[in-house]
N, C-alpha and C positions, 0 to 999 in steps of 0.2 A: 618205446613204451606205448602199449595200447591204451586208447582213451576209453576202452570198455571195461577194464579190469583194475584201474589203478588203486583204489582204496579198500576194497572189501576183502576181509580176511577172516579166519576162524576165530571164534572166542576161545578163550582158555579156561572159562569157568561157566557155570550154569548161567543161562541168560534169562532173566526176569523180564516181564513186559516191558517194553521201550519206555524211557522216561521222557515225556514231551518237552521237559525243560532243558534237555540236552539237544542242541541244534545238530550236532555232528555224531551220528551214531554208525550209520553204514550208507556207503554209495550203493544204491540199489539199480544196477543196470539190467538185471534179469532176475526172474524169481522161478523157483528158489535157487539160492546159491549152492555152489558145489560142495560145500561143508555140510549139506543136508543129504547128499547122495550117499548111497551105501552100496556094497557089492551085491551084484545081482547073481542068481543062481546060473551056473554054467549050463547053456543049452536052453534057458528058460527065457531068453530074450533075443530070439533070432531077428536079425535086421529084416529079412524078407517078410516075417510076420508082422513086425512092428510098422512097416510101410506099406503093407499090402493094400490097405483100405483108406490110406491117407490121400488127401488132395496133393497133387504133385505138380500143379501148373504155375507156382509162383513160389519157389523154394529160395531161401537164402543159402549161400555157399561160403564157408569160412574155413581158412586154412591156417594152422597155428604152428609158427616157426619159433621154437623154445630156445633161441640163441641170443646172446647179447654180447657186445665187447666189453662192457662193465656193467655192475648192478648197482643201481641208484640206491641210496640209503633208504628211501620211502618204499622201494619196490617189493611188493609180494606177488608178483606175477609168476607164473609157471614158466621159469626160463633159467637157463644156466650160463655161466661166464665161459665164453670161448667154445671152441670144438676141437678136440684132437684131430689130427690128420684122419681123414676118411669118414668122420662122424657125419657131416652134413650130407655126404654122398649116400651113406647108410640110411640116413633118416629119409631122405628122398626116396630111395629104394623102398622102404617100409610104406610111406605114403602112396607110392604106386600100388603096392600089393592092396592097401586099404582102399584105394580108389576102385580097384577092381571088384572088391567084395561089396562095396557100397553100390556100384553101378548095377551089379546083379541083383541086389536087394531092391533097387529103385525100379527096375525094369526099364522099358524104353521110352515111357512117357514122360519122364521127369523134366521139368523146365525151370531154369534158374532166373530169377527176376534181379538179382544183385549178387555181388560177390566181395569178399574182403580178405586180405592177407594180414593178419596180426601176429602178436606174440608176447614177450620176446620182441625182437626186432627182425622183421622179414628180410630188410636189406642187409642184414648180416650175411645173407647169401650172396655169392659173387654174381656178376651179371649172367654167365652161362647158367648158373643154378637157378636164377630167377626165370630165365627162359625156360627151363625144364618145369618150374612150379607152374608157370602159365600153361605148358603143354598138358601138365597133369589136369588142370582145371578144364581146359578146352577138349583135348582128345580123350583123357582119361574119365571124365564125368559129362562131357557134352555141354559145358557152360560156354556161350559165346561172349568171351570178354570184351569184344568190340561193340557189342549190342546192348550190354546192361552196365549199370554203375559198378565200377571197381574201385574199392578203397584200399590203400597201402599205407601201412604204418613205417615210419623211418626215424633214425637218430641222425643229427647233424654229422657225426663222424661217418656214418655209412651211406649218407645221400650223395654218393659219388656220380660224376657226369655219365659214366658208362651204365650203372645201375639204372639211373633215372631214365636214359635213353631207351633201355629194354622196356621198362615199365610204361612209358609214354607210347611207344610203338605197340605195345599189347593191349592198349585200351584203358589204361588207368585213368579214372576221372577225378579222383581225390587222392591227394598225398598228405598225410598227417605227419607234422613233424614235432617231436617231443622236445621243446626248447626248455620249458619250466621256469626259466629266469634269464634275462639278460645281464644280470649282475653276476659277475664272476665270483664274488664273495658269498652270495646266496647260493650259487650252484654248489660251491665247495660245502657250505653248511648242509645242504641236502645230499651230500656225498654223491655229487654228480659232476665228475671232473669234466669241465669244458670251458672254452673262452669264447666270449662274446664275438670276437673276430671270427672265429670258426663257425659259429652259429649263422652270422651274417653271410659269410661265403656260402654255406650250405643253402640258405633261403635264396641266394642269388641263382644257384644252380637249379633249384626247383622251378623257379620262375623261368629260367632259360629253356627247361625242358618242355614247357608249354602245357603242363598237366592243368586242366581247367579249374580245379578246386584245390586251393591250399589251406589247410587247417594248421593253426599253431596252437599247441598246448602250454598253458602256463599254470603255475602252482602259487597259492597264496597261503600264508601262515608259516613260512620258513622262518627259522630262528634268525633274528636280526633283521628281518624285513620290517620296513616301515610303509606308512601310506605313501611317502614320497617315492621311495624305491619301487613299490608295486606299480605306481603310476609311471614311472620311467620305463618299466618293462612293457606295460601296456602300450605307451606311445611308441617305443622300439617295434613292437609287434605290428601296430597300426601303420607305421611306415611302409610296411610291405603290402597294405591294403589286402590282407588275407580275405578269402571268401568266408571262412569260418574261424571262429576262436573258441577254445574250450578253456574255462577257468575252473581249476580243481582246487578244493581245500585240501591241504595236507593232512594226512593221518599217519600216526606212528602205530604200527601193527607188530605182533608178535613175530620173531624169527627174521625180521628185516634188519638191515644196518643200524637204522636209527632206533629200532626197538631195542637193540642190545646195548644202546648208549643211555646214560642217565639224562634225564631231562624232562621236558614237557610231555605230558600224558594226555590221552584222549578225554579224561575227566577234569581237566583244568578249566574252571569257568572263565579265567581271565583269557586263555587261548581262544576258547569258544568266541568270546566277545571280539578278540581281535580278528578272527577269520570272519565273523558276521561283518564286522566293520570294513574289512578289505574286500569281501565279496560285494557289498552294497557299493562301495567306491567304483570297483571295476564294472559292475553292472551299469551304473549310472554313466560311466564315462564311455561305455560301448554304445549305449543307447544314444547318447549326445553325438556320437560320430557316425550315426547311420547304421547301426546294427539293430537286428531284431532278436529278441530272446525267444529261443525254441525250447529250452529246458532251463533248469538251475544252472547247468554248466555250459550249454551250447549256445552260441550266438552266431547269427549268420548275417553277413553284409546285405543290406537291402538291395534287391536286384540280382543278387549272385545265383548262379545255378544251383538248384537243390542237388544233394548227392545221393538220395535214396531212390530206389526203384519204385515208380509210381504205383505199381500194382501189387506191392508187397506190404503186408501189414505184420508187425512183429507181434501183435497181440494174437493172431489167429493163424499165420502162415507157418509152415515148418522150416527147420533149418538143418543143413547137413554140414557137420563139422568134421574135418580131417586133421589129424596130428594129434600128439598126446595131450595137448592142453586145450583141445577143442571140445565144445559141447554140441549135441545134436538135439533137435526138439521134434516129437511127433505130439499129437493130441494126448496119447495115453501115457507117454514116458519121455522123460528129459534124461539124456544119458551122455556119459563121457567116460575118461579113463581115470585112474587114480590122480589125486590132487596133493601137492605138498608145496611147501614155501622154502624149507631148508634145502640147501645145495646138495647134500649127500642124498637125500631122497629123490630130488629131482633127477639127479644123474641116474639113480637106479630105475626110475620109472622110463626115462629116456632110452636106456639101454635094453629094458624089457620090450619096449616098443620096436626098436630097431631089429630086434631078433625074431619078431613074430612072423609066421609063415601066413600066407593069405587066409587059410581057414580060420585062423584065430582072430581075424577081423569080422567074421560073419556074425559074431554075438555082441551084445552091449555088455560092458564090463560093470560099471557103476551107474547108478541112476536114482531117480525119483519118479514114482508113479503118480500122475496127475489124475485126481478125481474131480467131480463137478465143482466142489466148493473151491478147491485150489486153482481151477481154471477161472473162476469167477474172480478170485483175488487177483490172479495174474493180469487178467484183462483190466480191471479197475486200476491196479497199481501202474501198469506201463502206459496206460491212457492218461491217468491223473497227473503223472510226472512230467507230462509234455505241457507246454504253455498253451497249446490249443484246447486242451482238456479232452473230455469224454462226452460224447453225444449219447444221452440216455436212450434215443430210439435204436442206435446201433448195439448197445448192450441188451436191450430188451429184445431185439430180434434175434440175437444169438442165444439168449439164456431164458428167455420168456419171463423174465422178472426185471424189476428196476433196480438199480444200485442201492437206493434208499431202503428197499424192502430187505435186501441181503446183507447190508452193512450199516443198519441204522444208528448203532452206537459210534462206530468209528466216524461216519460223517457227521454226526452231531457235535462230536468233540472236535472235528477239524473246524466246523462252523463256529463253534464258540470260541474258538482261538483266533478267529479271524483269517484262517487259511484258505477259505473258500471264497470265490468272488460272487457277492450277492447280486452284481449287474448282469451275471451270465444268463438268467432266466432259467425257467423250470426245465427246459430241454437240454441244458448243458451243465455239466460239472466241470468247473475250472478253477485252478488255484488263483488266488489273490497274489500280488507281488510278495507279500510276507509268506504265503504258503510256499511259493518257489523257493524263497530264502530258506525255508525249513524242510526242503524236500528229503534231506537226509534224517530227519526225525519222523516225517510223515511216512516215507516209504516203509521203514521197520515196524511202524504201528499197524501196518496191513498184514505183516507176517502172521500166519496162523500159530496156533500153540504147538502144532506138530512140527512145523518147520523150525520154530525156535528150539524146541526140545532136541531135534536132530543136530542143529547147528551147535548146541551146547554140549552134545555128546561127542563132537569130532574132537579128535585128539591131534593138536597141531604137530606137524612133523616137517 
């Protein structure tokens, strides 16, 4: 499971302005979400034109592998269960064709500052296929994986010694393991079939592989979870002294396994209160054990190596995504392929991707055009949701204005709710602890009306 996509999914009805009294609305890891993307005119978004005048000295590279051995009940990622014989090979063949088209569009001066393999489950690929994936990054696109941070996501079942050996040898600096819970009953409640013994064995293999940064994903808000069982999972994770921990609130979204079951929905105040209570307990427990809070979800062990490229800034630098679930960012356009959650539609999109000739990868298919206002919103949102906050001077240097001039009503409302840290000073916009706790309400409050309308108009499939 990727820690970048776990909870955000399409609305099934018109979306009003966010209700600030609901703490759990959307996990905002990027802006805008793919449900705001729409088909682009054929031939009207040539990659070579999109990238012609873009800075290309500190790009992020992302490869999306849309395969999993099982699909968890909460998962709304772009991924399918299993792969018929030959499909992973056909998918890598298509990625190779796409890589050639992208490299031609980027020209010879592109430099990558970091790389990530996500999904889905990249380690669904066998060891030899992971070698090929790394070759695509290095020889297909010119990314030196041994010289830049490389993050890879894995599941306990697929974190085998041979796969981890390949990843370690090819320069992986961070391995993120989707554990979610060390309690077998909670894992079953989340429709995630796994046993704690297998999770512990996988963690041992990751440590044996010598990858510098281990991240463990955990989820709170699972049916039947208590404060005591949540702390037991936290303590089980801490026993491995992971360099990073991500704590995710559970969401129940349309077309997922849990979404098809009757039960707690996202508008239940009691569930909201339970999740807030578990979040605070988890946050305080990690802070007491020597972890620093990086965002609402992310905690890093004090003194642990950072996992990101030091010269890459997600607010300003571009991203190149390969694979049919990946996104790419230029200053003028965010683009991707078609998006779906339902298994039948995902299979159709994957089949379409694997059948494409190279020339069909020379255009962007779906996207959202970024104007000046949306660029300001994205910069504010992605900076403010980090614990370190936003330096007003950086914002002014980029846009010529201050955040308070561009978003006075929103910032006044956040301050009135106690979500901004008054001790930060006039040169820094930083969330208070309560603001970080309400990141999933604060982020959506910064969505533009145009983005909300597009997301509301998306038909779940």
